[in-house]
N, C-alpha and C positions, 0 to 999 in steps of 0.2 A: 786651354780650350781650343778645339778645332772648329772650323766653319761647318755648320750643319749641312747635311746633304740637300736640304730644301731651305735655303737661308731666307726665303721670303716669309716663312711661317713665324708664328709667335707675335709678340707685341712690337710693332714698329711705330715709333712716334713720328707723326708728321710735325717736324720741328718748327716752332716759331723762330724767327730770325731777329736777334738783337741788333740795334743800331746805336751808333754814337749820337750825341746831341745834334750833330749836323746831318743826321740820317744816313751817314756812311755806315757800311756794314762793320760791326764789331766782331771780327773773326776770332779774337781771343776769347771773348765771352761765349761765342757759339761753340768753340772747341770745348770749353769748360762745361757747357750745357750737355754736349754729347757724352762727355765722361760722367756727368751727374746722372744722366738717364741710364747709362750702363750700370752704374753702381746701384741704381734704384731697382734693378731687376729686369729692365726692358731688354728685348732681344735685338733691337736695331733702331735705325732712324730712317726717315724719309725726308731728305732735304729737297728744297725746290718744289714743294707742293704749294697749293694755294695758301696754306697757313704760313708758309715761308715767304709769301709775297713775291714769288718768282716772276710774276708779270711785270714787276717794277724794277727788276734787276738788269744791269747791263750784262752782255754776254761774258765779259771778264769777271764780273761779280758772281754770276751764276756758276761759272766753272770753278771759281775758287771756293765757293760754298761746298761743292761736292768734295773737292780736294781736302778741305778743312775737316769735313766729317770723316772721311776715310782715315786721315792721319790721326784724328783723335780717338777713333774707334779701337777698343781693345780687341785682342784676338777672339774670333768667333762672334763678334758683334756685327750684325748685318747693316749694310748701307744700301738703300733702295731709292735712288734719286727719282724725282719726277722728271720726265723728259717730254712733257707736253709742249707742242709748238703748233703754229698755224699750218705749217707745211710738213708733210711726211718726211721729206728729205732733211729738213732741219731737226725734226724729232729723232731721226736716225743718227744725225751728227751728235746730238746730245747723248744718245745711248752709247755711241762710240766713245765720247769723252768720259762717260761714267765708267766704261770698261777700262779705259786707259788709266783712270784715277784709282782703280781697284775696287769699285762697287761690286756688290754681289748679285744684284738684280735691278730692274727698273720698273717704274710705275707709269703707265701710258693711258692718257685720255684718248678717246676717238677724235677724229677731226672736229674742231670746234669753231672754225672761222665761218662756217655756214652749216645748215642742216644737211649733213652728208647722207647720201643714200647707202644702201647695203654694199654695193660694189666698192664704193670709195672707202668705207670703213674697213672692209677686209683687206684691201690693198694697203691701207695705212698701216695695219698691223703686220702685214707681210714685209713692208719696207723696214720697219724698226726691228723686227725679229732678225733681219740680216746682220745686225750689229753683234749678235752672238750671246748677249746676256739674257737670262730668263726674264720674260715680260709678264708683269701682272697688269691686267686690264683694269681700268678705272671706269666704272659705270656711274655717271653723275648726270642723268637726263634733265635734272632741274636746271643746271647751269649751262650744259652743253647743247641741250635740245636734241641730242642723239642718244637713243636708248639702246644699250647693249642688252637685248632681251635674252632670256635663257637659250632660245634657239640659236641666236647669233653667237652667243658665247660658246655654245657647243660646237658650232662650225669653226670658230677660231681655235678652240682647243684641239679638235680632232685633226686639224691641219698642222698642229704643232707650233702654233704662233704664240700662245699664251699658256702660262702655268697656273694662273689663279685670277681671281677678280676681286677688287675692292668694290663691294656692293653698297652704293649710296642712294639707291632709289627710295629707300624707306619702306619698301614693300617686303616684309620679312617672309611672305609666302613664297617668294621666288627661290628661297634656299632649296626647297624640296624639288622644284622643277629643274633647277640647275643640276642637282645631284642625279636626277633621273636621266636627263639628256646628256650630261657630260660627267659621268662618274670618273673621278680622278682629277677633275678641275678643283683646285683649292679655293674655298670660299673664305674671304677675309672680311671681317666686319668693317664697314666703311663709315659708320656714324656712331658716335659714342652712345647715343640714347637708344640704340637697338642692340647693345652688346649682349644682354642676356638672351634676347629672343633669337639672335643669330648664333650665339654660342651653343645653345641647346639644339639648334638645328644643324649643327655639324661644322661650324666655322673652325678653321685651324690657324687663324691669324686675325690680327686687328691692327689696322692702320689708324692710329689713335690721336686725338687732340689733347684731352685733358691730362694724360700722363706728363705733359709739359710742366704742370703745376703740382700734381700729386702722384708721382710715379709708383710708389710702393703700394698704395692702396688700390690703385686701378689695375696694376699687374696682378695683385692678389685676386681681385674680382674676376679678371680674365681667366686665371687658372681655375677658379671655382666653376665658372659657367661653362667651361669647355672640358671638364674632367669626366663627364658621363656618370658620375657618382651621384645618386639622388640626395645623399647627405650633403654633398658639396653645394648642390643647387639650393637646398634649404638654407644653408649657411650664407649663400650669396644673396638671397632675396632681400633681407634687411639692409645689407650693404648697398645693393642696387637702389633701393628706395631712398636711402640717405643721400646717395650721390646723384640721383637722377635730376633733381632741380638744377644741378650744375652741368651735368653731362648734356642736357638738351640744348645748352647754348652752342654746342658744337654744330648743331644743325640750323642755326639761325644766320641771317645775313651778316650780323655783327660778330661772327665766330672768331675772327682773327683778333679784333680788339678785345673781345670777351676773354679769350684764353690768355692774352698778354696781360690783361688786368688781373686775372686770377693768379697768374705767375707773380706779379708784383706783390700782391697781398700775401702770397706764400713765400716771400723773400727770395724769389727768383728774378732774373732780369727779363721782364717782358718788354715794357717801355712802349714808345710810340710806334705807329705805323707810318709807312710812306703814303703820300697821296696816290690815288684819290681817296683812300680810307682816311676818315677824319676821327677826331676824338669822339667818344660816345656822348650822347646827350646825358645830362645829369641824372635823369630818372632811370635810364638804362644802367648807367654805371652804378647807381645806388643799389639796384636790384642784383646785379652781378656781385657786387661787394658783399651784400647780405648773404647771398647764396654761398659764396666762397667762405666767408667767415663762419657760417653755420657748419660747413663741412669740416673746416679746420678745428673748430671748437669740439667736435666729436672725436678728434684724435686721428683723423685721416691725414695722410701725408704722402 
């Protein structure tokens, strides 16, 4: 298998990061997880995203996570590290580290140390683009308080600074305006619970959470909702309904703990999170457990 011409497309799993009992990174388990996702039909991984708890890692740990992913990835399997940082110069250094490690693209939030204005956002993407790897923008106005609007994305795209966007605003209507203002900018599904809606709207990728636990079924669902065949959409709808109670946990505050708990139930190593994330309250854990067990009982995997 050769690396595709646009290696940021397809299903890239925002990988959860396993820890040892002392909360040190379990790199062997992480490498095994990357191989598991490749065998499950995924197209790549996105290490050092929020789901990978990158904010809690030391610089040495963060660098090694990228290296571990690249080394574990089979030929043709994409590695798109998150390179978010408070400063643009630091984010560029992370993009350079990703390139040196052999990554195929990077995922970049806008500045998030403060509510950056238009000029600061554009310059932030200019700085990181200088590292040379394809940059996928990450629009998460809920957490960053900076909104990459369709017009701003079009500006970044037409300047050659970004190749795609992970859209996590939750507003599926934006897909059409993005396509109008920036034809050629790749739309990547950014939240699991809008997969169908953005899939039929023209998404060509998905930076995904729940494939960590059930890769084969979620990859099948992605292929169906992005096929442009009405028969496939009809086949996807009952699957989407079955999975949606689980997928929507990806958009909740507890998404890291939720997905790790679902992984544990599915016989994957999810495990504990590093502080400040705490163990889930019993009633939330019970709900996620029930949702996960219901999906597994229906044969999804």
